[in-house]
N, C-alpha and C positions, 0 to 999 in steps of 0.2 A: 371263102371260097377260095383261100391259101394253107398253105403248111409249109414248115420249116422241116429241112432235111437235109442231112451231115453231105459231105460228096460221097457219091460212090462209084463216080468212074474217073479216069481210067484207073483208080485204086480206092477201095474203100478206106475212110479215114477211121483210123481206131479209138476206140473210147479209152478215157471218157470223153463226153462229149458237153458242150456247156451252151446256156442261150443266156446272155446278159442284155437285160434291159434297162436304159438309162431313162429316168423320169424326168430328167431335165432340173429336177429343184427336190428337197425332201418334201414327200407327201403322205401324207394321211394314207396307207394300204394297209389292211391287215390280214391279206390272204392271197392266194391264187389261185385261180380254177385253171386246170389242165384239159384240154377235150382232147383225148385220143384220135388219132386218124379213123374215121369211120369206115373207111371201103377195105380194109387191109390190116393184120394186126403188124406189116412190117413199118418198123420203124418208131413201135410203142414205145413209151417210158416202162422199164421193169424197178429197178433200185434207182431212189435220187436223193440227192441231196439239194436243199435248197436254202442259200445264204441272201445277205442285206447289208447293205453299206450306204452310208450316209455320204459317202464320198468318193468311192470306185476303188478303195482300199479297205485294210483292215475290216475284211467282212467277218459276219457275225452268221453262225449256223442255226437258225430258226426251226428246220424240220428234215429228218431225214428217215426213208424208209421205202417201201415197195411198193407198187402200185399194182392192182388187177389187171391182165390183161383184158379190157373191156372197150367197149366204142364209146363207153358213157363218162360222163366230165368226172375228174375225182379233185377233188377241194384238198387245200390246205390254207390253217389260219395261223397266225402268230400274234404276238405281242411286243415285239421288237420294233424301235422305230423311232421316228419317220423316216424310211429307207428313200434315198437318192437312185441306187439303183437294185436290180434283183437279180440273181445268178441262179437258174436252175441248173444241175447238171445231173 
């Protein structure tokens, strides 16, 4: 029922944009599901980099690529971990 959006007024924030998720402690996480905005292509990810960290520093890249411009969920799996934080850029 909600979505994340970068600043767009009074000035648009320039890429790269990132979203960090702190899980509070290392957790068994093996992937991420990104659900694009369903009502508009505005704001959908194209190229992405996904990183994980055990403590909020020393980030490890677990995936990079380009998602299809669709309203369907996109999934990335990885074997690194267990992460405390996940960063999507």
